[in-house]
TORFIRO-88122 format. One record per atom (N, C-alpha, C, CB): residue in three letters; x, y, z. Coordinates in steps of 0.02 Angstrom, whole numbers, plus 50000, padded with zeros to 5 digits. Glycine has a CB too. Layout:
N
alaXYZ...
***
This chain:
260
met504934924849271met505254931149239met504744938549248met505364929249152asn504264934949214asn503434941249205asn503574943749263asn502434937949203ile503404938349304ile503034941949378ile503404946549413ile502874936849436ile504144943449394ile504644947349433ile504664953949418ile505294945149426phe504734956549351phe504404960949324phe504174967049320phe504164959549322met503454963449329met502844966349339met502794969949418met502294960449326ser503054964649470ser503294967349552ser503814972649565ser503614961349593met504154972749512met504744978149512met504354985549485met505454975449452leu504084984049431leu503324991549409leu503154994149465leu502444989049375ala502794989149488ala502404991049531ala502484994149592ala502144987249537gly503194989349632gly503314991749681gly504074997249674gly503324985649725val504384995849637val505014999249636val504825004649615val505554996749601ala504595006049536ala504545011649503ala503975015849522ala504545010349439gly503405011649570gly502775015349584gly503185020249645gly502015009649612met503325017949709met503715020649737met504245025649733met503825017549748gly504805023249699gly505165029749658gly504565035249632gly505615026449580leu504285035749578leu503815040749570leu503595044849619leu503335038449549gly503395040849670gly503305045949732gly503655050249761gly503195043749777gly504235047749759gly504845050349800gly505075056749738gly505565042949818leu504985055049671leu505205060249621leu504735065449620leu505275057649553leu504135066649627leu503695069749643leu503605073849702leu503355066549638thr503935071249746thr503945075449816thr504635079849799thr504015069749897ala505225077549785ala505825080749778ala505565086349712ala506495074749761leu505125084749664leu504945089749626leu504405094949641leu504825086949575phe503845093149688phe503455096549714phe503135096849780phe503155096149683gly503815097049816gly503805096049894gly503135099849905gly504535099449940ser503095106249899ser502595108649942ser502045107749936ser502585113549949arg501555104149883arg500955104649867arg500915094449898arg500815108149772thr501445092149936thr501415084549928thr500875081549989thr502255081149936glu500635085450031glu500265084050075glu499425082350029glu500345090650132lys499535087850015lys498645087049979lys498615082449915lys498285095549945met499375081549872met499195077749825met499425069549835met499475080949765val499475067949913val499575062549940val498765060249963val500145063449997ser498425065649954ser497525063250002ser497405060949941ser496785070150042ile497385064449878ile497065064049809ile497245057249796ile497315069449751phe498005055949786phe498245049949752phe497965043349808phe499195050549739leu498115042749863leu497705038249921leu497235036949914leu497615039849976ser496785041749920ser495965040349919ser496045037849827ser495305049549943phe495985038449773phe495785036549713phe496195029549712phe495935042149655ala496615027949752ala497025020949747ala496745016949783ala497715020749767gly496265019749853gly496165014249888gly495285013449859gly496375015449980gly495105017549832gly494435016149789gly494685010349742gly494145023449742val495135010649692val495225007649653val495524999849684val495585011849611met495715000549733met496014993549781met495174991049809met496744996549871ile494944993049833ile494254991249838ile493834988349774ile493934997249860ser493784990249707ser493584985649669ser493924981549657ser493404987049626ile494534980549671ile495004974549649ile494544968349707ile496094976449670val494894971049748val494774965549803val494244961349814val494774968049857phe493604966449782phe492994964849783phe492774960549723phe492654970549791leu493004961249680leu492804958849598leu493474954449576leu492684966749535glu494044953249606glu494324951149587glu494494945649637glu494654954949563leu494784946849701leu495324944849734leu494914938949788leu495754951849771ile494364942949792ile493984938149844ile493494932049803ile493424943449897pro493224935249735pro492964928149712pro493384924449672pro492344928449675glu494074926449659glu494684921549634glu494634916049698glu495584926149628ala494734918349753ala494844913949819ala494134911549844ala495244918449883val493574912149803val493024908149824val493094902649756val492224913049834glu493394904749701glu493324900349659glu493774895249678glu493384902749598tyr494444895649711tyr494954890249707tyr494744888149772tyr495784892049697ser494384888649807ser494364884849873ser493504885449889ser494924889049940asn493414889749945asn492704889349973asn492494894649991asn492604885550024val492184898050025val491794904750058val492124903850115val490924905150067ala492094899050177ala492524897950227ala493324897750232ala492324893050245ile493524897050172ile494364899050178ile494304906750147ile494994893050121ala494034908650127ala494064917050099ala494114919950157ala493394920650056ile493444918250186ile493404923450266ile494084920350295ile492544921650336leu494244916350317leu494724915750357leu495214919650329leu494894909550370gly495344918450264gly495964922950241gly495934930450236gly496154921150174leu495294930850234leu495324939650250leu495414940050313leu494644944450234leu495154938350370leu495254937050453leu496044937950451leu494974928250488ile496414934350413ile497194933650438ile497474937950375ile497564924250445gly497384942250353gly497674948250308gly497504953050357gly497344949750228ala497184955550387ala496854960250418ala496994959350495ala496134960050398gly497254955450503gly497434953850579gly498304956250581gly497284944050599leu498664953650522leu499254953850495leu499604962250507leu499144951450417val499154963950463val499204972750465val499114976150513val498804976250428trp498574973850573trp498464976750626trp499094976550667trp497904974250654val499374969450670val499744968150708val500404972350690val499764961450711leu500504973050636leu501174976450596leu501134983250623leu501144976550505asn500494987550616asn500404993550651asn500624993850714asn499814995250653ser500364988150743ser500644991450826ser501174992350844ser500534988150881phe501534984450797phe502144985050823phe502564991450789phe502484978350813met502324993550737met502525001550713met502485005750772met502005005050654asp501935006550811asp501845010650846asp502315011850919asp501225009650850ser502305004750932ser502855003450988ser503485006450963ser502974995451005ile503775005150910ile504485007250897ile504315016650887ile504855002350814ser503895018050864ser503855026850893ser503475028250943ser503585032050844lys503455024450990lys503155025451060lys502725030851067lys503645026351110ser502285026151014ser501675030451012ser501015026151044ser501535032750930lys500835027651101lys500355021951137lys499605023251128lys500495021651219asp499465027151065asp498945027551048asp498815028150986asp498735030851076ala499015027450939ala499285027750871ala498895024350835ala499945025350860asp498715018950830asp498345011650818asp497595016350817asp498465003950897ser497215019450881ser496665019750857ser496485026350869ser496255015050878lys496985030150856lys496945039350838lys496795039050769lys497735044850849val496575045250743val496635047750668val497125052750670val495965050750634his497705051750637his498175057850656his498245063050617his498795056150663ala498545067350633ala498485074850612ala498935076950538ala498815079650681asn499375072850535asn499845072150477asn499805066250430asn500495072150502tyr500135066050388tyr500535057350372tyr501115056550394tyr500675055050296ala501445060650413ala502105056950460ala501645054250517ala502815063250497glu501295055950550glu500845052050605glu500645046250575glu500195055750632phe500405047050519phe499935042150487phe500425036050472phe499545045450415phe500815037350451phe501305029750460phe501645028550507phe501795028250418his501565030450568his501655027850640his502395032050648his501695017950649ser502435037550653ser502945041250695ser502745046350728ser503435043550662ser502365046650792ser502145050850803ser502045056350848ser501935049250794asp502905059050845asp503365062850896asp503285066950819asp504235059150942val503425070250774val503745072450730val503705080150755val503485070250661ile504305082150761ile504335091550763ile504795091950697ile504815096350851thr504685100150719thr505275103050675thr505875100650643thr505515106850705arg506205098950700arg506705097050684arg506985092650640arg506815096250717lys507685094250606lys507915089150554lys507935083250591lys508605090550519lys508375082850640lys508455076350663lys507775072050662lys508745076950733ser507515075650678ser506605068750699ser506325068350646ser505815071450758met506225075250581met505915072950538met506365066550506met505745078450495phe507065066550496phe507375061750446phe507125054650503phe508415063350427arg507075054650564arg507095047850621arg506405045250573arg506935049850733ser505865052650586ser505015048550545ser505085045350470ser504305055750528gly505655049150432gly505545046250381gly505815037950369gly505795050850340leu506205036550418leu506655033850421leu505945025150444leu507345038450478ile505585029350480ile504945023550529ile504655022450460ile504205027650606met504595027850417met504015028350366met504365021250310met503965038250322leu504865021550300leu505155018850266leu505145011850288leu505665021650259phe505285008450333phe505225002150362phe504574998650374phe505525002450419ala504085005850382ala503295003150384ala503035001950331ala502815007150410ile503185006350273ile502835004150192ile503064996750189ile503195009150110gly503814998550190gly504194992350150gly504004986250176gly504994992350155leu503494984750240leu503144980850273leu502644978950233leu502964983150329his502384985550228his501574985250200his501454982650133his501254992350197asn502034983950088asn502134981250028asn502164974650014asn502594983250010ile502304968550050ile502464963350041ile501774959250035ile502944961650087pro501304959950066pro500624958450039pro500344959449978pro500264961050069glu500334965949980glu500124966449914glu500604963549852glu500004973449906gly501264962749875gly501654960349816gly501564950549810gly502594963449832leu501224949149866leu500934941049885leu500414940249829leu500494939949974ala499964946149838ala499314945949793ala499494945149714ala498874953049804leu500264949049713leu500364949149643leu500584944449598leu500684952849634gly500844940649650gly501494935449638gly500984928049623gly502154934549724ala500554928049675ala499964922049660ala499604923349616ala499504920349708ala499224929149585ala498744932149538ala499124930149471ala498614940749549gly499674933849476gly499874933749400gly500334925349394gly500484942049380tyr500354920449428tyr500574916749430tyr500074908749397tyr500834918249491his499374914549400his498884909349383his498484913849318his498344906749458asp498474919849307asp497964922849261asp498514928849245asp497104925149300leu499114928849193leu499304934849176leu498884941049173leu499544933949124ser498384941149152ser497934949149161ser497614950449230ser497224949649108leu497594945449271leu497424948249329leu498244950949358leu496964942149379gly498594947449354gly499324950349385gly499324957349341gly500144944349367ile499304959549289ile499524965049248ile499034969549287ile499464964449161thr498334968249288thr497924971949337thr498084975749396thr497554968249359leu498294970149426leu498564971749493leu499214975349507leu498604966149526thr499734974349449thr500204978349440thr499974986349450thr500474976549376ile499554986449393ile499504994249399ile499294997349443ile499214996949363ile498784993249464ile498504996349542ile498904998449599ile498124991549577ile499124991749605ile499804992149661ile500204997349655ile500314986549656gly500544998649600gly500865005149565gly500465010749561gly501075004049495leu500045011349576leu499605018249569leu499605020149660leu498615016649524his499385014649696his499475013049774his500235017049804his499525003349783asn500765015249779asn501215015449779asn501615021849767asn501265011449754ile501175026149725ile501475031649687ile501285035849777ile500985034949591pro501015036649798pro500725041749867pro501175039549910pro499885040649904glu501195032449925glu501765031349976glu502305033249975glu501905026349986gly502825032749889gly503385034849911gly503355043649927gly503895032449858met502775045849907met502875053249914met502825055549994met502295057249867ala502585050750053ala502455050250105ala503275050050130ala501955044750117val503675044650112val504255042250134val504745049150115val504435034650096ser504695050750059ser505265054950034ser505095062950066ser505295054549941ala504705065150064ala504495070150114ala504965073350177ala503955067150144pro504855068250235pro505235070450301pro505935067950295pro504895067550371leu506245063950246leu506815061450226leu507015068850198leu506775054750175ile506845069950150ile507165075550138ile507175082850152ile507145075250097ala506505084550219ala506325089550249ala507095088150315ala505375089050273gly507215080850335gly507735080850377gly508585081150367gly507585075850405gly508645081850288gly509225084750269gly509385080650202gly509775084350327leu509045074750212leu509375070250162leu509195072850086leu509115062250175ser509745072650040ser509615076749964ser509185071349944ser510355078349904lys508965075749892lys508275072449850lys508465067549813lys507885077049801ala509075066049772ala509345060049743ala509365054849783ala509935060849719lys509655056549870lys509565051249899lys508925049149927lys509955051249937ser508565053149927ser507925052549939ser507515046049901ser507665059249920val507655050049832val507245046749779val507335037049783val507575050649695thr508105038149798thr508575030649794thr508265027349837thr509395030349814leu508105029849899leu507905025649934leu507155024349942leu508185026749983thr506685026749905thr506125025049915thr506155018349845thr505585032149913leu506505021149808leu506555015149742leu506765008349777leu507255017149675leu507375008949825leu507425003049860leu507045001849912leu507975002049878ile506625001949943ile505855000449974ile505424996649927ile505425007449989gly505374999649866gly504904998049837gly505274987749818gly504755005149766thr505734985249828thr506034981049814thr505554975949856thr506754982149825thr505264977149925thr504884973149960thr504294971749936thr504814975150012thr504074975449895thr503574969149827thr503664965549784thr503224970749783val504444964649766val504554961349708val504694953549778val505324965549642ile504954955149842ile504894950749886ile504274946049900ile505034953849932gly503584949449902gly503164946549902gly502684943949862gly503054948349928ala502954946149793ala502924942549746ala503114936549726ala503064944849719ile503714935649745ile504024928349742ile503884923249781ile504624928349751leu503644926849854leu503314920349890leu502654919349867leu503274920949970gly502244923849847gly501584921049804gly501614918049762gly501214924549778val502124918749714val502284913649661val502444905449676val502884916549627phe502744905649756phe502844899049787phe502134896749817phe503424899449845ile501814900649863ile501194899049879ile500874895249823ile500844904749898gly500754898449770gly500094899449726gly500474892449682gly499914909249674gly501154891249694gly501144884649647gly501024877649705gly502034884049598ile500954878349739ile500654872749813ile500174868349782ile500154877249888ser499574872449792ser498884870349769ser498314874349750ser498634866849812asp497764873449742asp497144878649734asp496944883949796asp496474874049722thr497124877849844thr496924878849925thr497344885949952thr497234870949978ala498044884649929ala498454889849945ala498454895649907ala499024887949947val498234892649843val498154901349802val497594904549842val497854901549703ala496944901549846ala496504905449866ala496614908549971ala495794900549840ile496984906249993ile497204909050042ile497644914750046ile497404905050067ser498164914649982ser498524921249975ser498044927149948ser499144920449924phe497654924749890phe497064929249866phe496994933649916phe496384925749853ser496524929249973ser496024932450019ser496454934650091ser495344926650036ile497084934950100ile497564936450131ile497554943750109ile498134932150119ala497914943750056ala498094950750030ala497564953450003ala498614951049981gly496944951450002gly496314955850007gly496064959950080gly495734950849987gly496194955750129gly495914956950192gly496534962950220gly495814948850241ala497064960150193ala497764968450209ala497444973650182ala498684968750159met497364972350111met497054979050062met496654983950108met496434976149995leu496054977650114leu495344980950144leu495474985050217leu494724974150160tyr496114982350257tyr496174985350321tyr496524992650317tyr496574980550366val496864992050274val497454995750267val496875003550218val498264989850209val496395002450145val496205007150124val495505006850185val496155006950039leu495075005050212leu494605005450259leu494925008150337leu494284998250261gly495215006950359gly495535009450442gly495925012550440gly495805005350491glu496455017550397glu496785020850369glu496865028150320glu496865017150354ile496935024150244ile496915027650210ile496185031150188ile497235024850175leu495675031050203leu495075035450198leu494805039950269leu494475030350174pro495015036350311pro495045041650355pro495495045950358pro495025040150405gln496075044750376gln496635048550355gln496475055250300gln497115043150322ser496325052550232ser496285057450181ser495795064550195ser496025053550120ile495275060650240ile494545065650263ile494805071550312ile493865060550315val495195068350356val495695072950403val496015075650385val496045071350441thr496575075350332thr496965080350294thr496645085650247thr497395076850254ser496285082150213ser495885088850176ser495285091850206ser495635087050106lys495055090750270lys494885093250308lys494165094450277lys495315097750327asp493945089950236asp493235090150198asp493245083750186asp493115094750131arg492535080750128arg492665074850102arg492475073850038arg492435070650137ile492995078650016ile493105076749933ile493555070149937ile493565083649882pro493935067549954pro494315062549955pro493755055149942pro494735063250027thr493285056049966thr492635050449971thr492555050949885thr491755053550028leu492395053949848leu492265057449793leu493035053349749leu492225067249811tyr493505054849780tyr493935053549739tyr494075046849740tyr494435057149747ala493805041349804ala493845034749810ala493135031549762ala493875032849896leu492615035349768leu492105033949734leu492425031149636leu491585041749745val492715039449628val493075039849562val493425031949542val493695046149570gly494045031149612gly494345023149580gly494075020349590gly494865019549591val493505015749624val493145012049626val492905011349560val492785013049671ile492675017149538ile492315015549445ile492745013249400ile492035022549399val493345016549405val494125016149374val494125008649375val494855020049425gly494355004749428gly494275000549441gly493744994149405gly494235002749489met493104994649418met492824992149395met492684990949301met492494994049433leu492984997849277leu492855000049203leu493554995549193leu492825009749178phe494074995349226phe494814990849196phe494564984749202phe495614991049243ile494374981149262ile493984974849271ile493754973649192ile493284975749331ala493224975749191ala492924973049134ala493034974249060ala492374974149143ile493584977749056ile494084980248998ile494544972448991ile494664988449028phe495024972349036phe495324968649018phe495234960449068phe495914972549014
***
């Protein structure tokens, strides 16, 4: 029950807060998204290398951890390719996008409300799927180590704030009311809960299963941070300031791990 509650905080509350921020400060969304994503990406890097990978090695061995990392990264790559095909973007998976609508795999965005609304729905679906491996890590971690589960709850919640902002912005621009937009971002956060339930199930099978779930989640997070979040944040801000925010995130993650 604690794990379900933690996953709701990380997924539902995190995404919902992001949607609320967009509804209140819509004109500043892109800059805020860049800052939040860079910082959260840095925190996620520290969690992966200082918690998830060491835990995976401890529960099994280096080979299993490497295998899980490759599987996690591969799953996100396949997911992104699938979303690119849905959004009719032939080369979106290999390019750095011009804005956050394209970043979340909707490359044909124009100013008409219908297209903006469609872009928001695509982002809603894409981020909902992205949240599952995060919930997987949270569920498996919380099942075996409550303090690690709490840490991941906070980190994933921080990461979900900018994602909620990125989802709700095109929905509002596409004509959806602010209240309905925030509600949708809250609902899509429930996919984190689904991942957490799956993580608890896998974590209860064996130590090897725990290691695989940790490393898969770590691989998925690294792919998203290194392959998407940081490059996109730099392009969006048109400078390298996001790199500094990411470094601050790494330091904050290290301190958080040391304290807890």
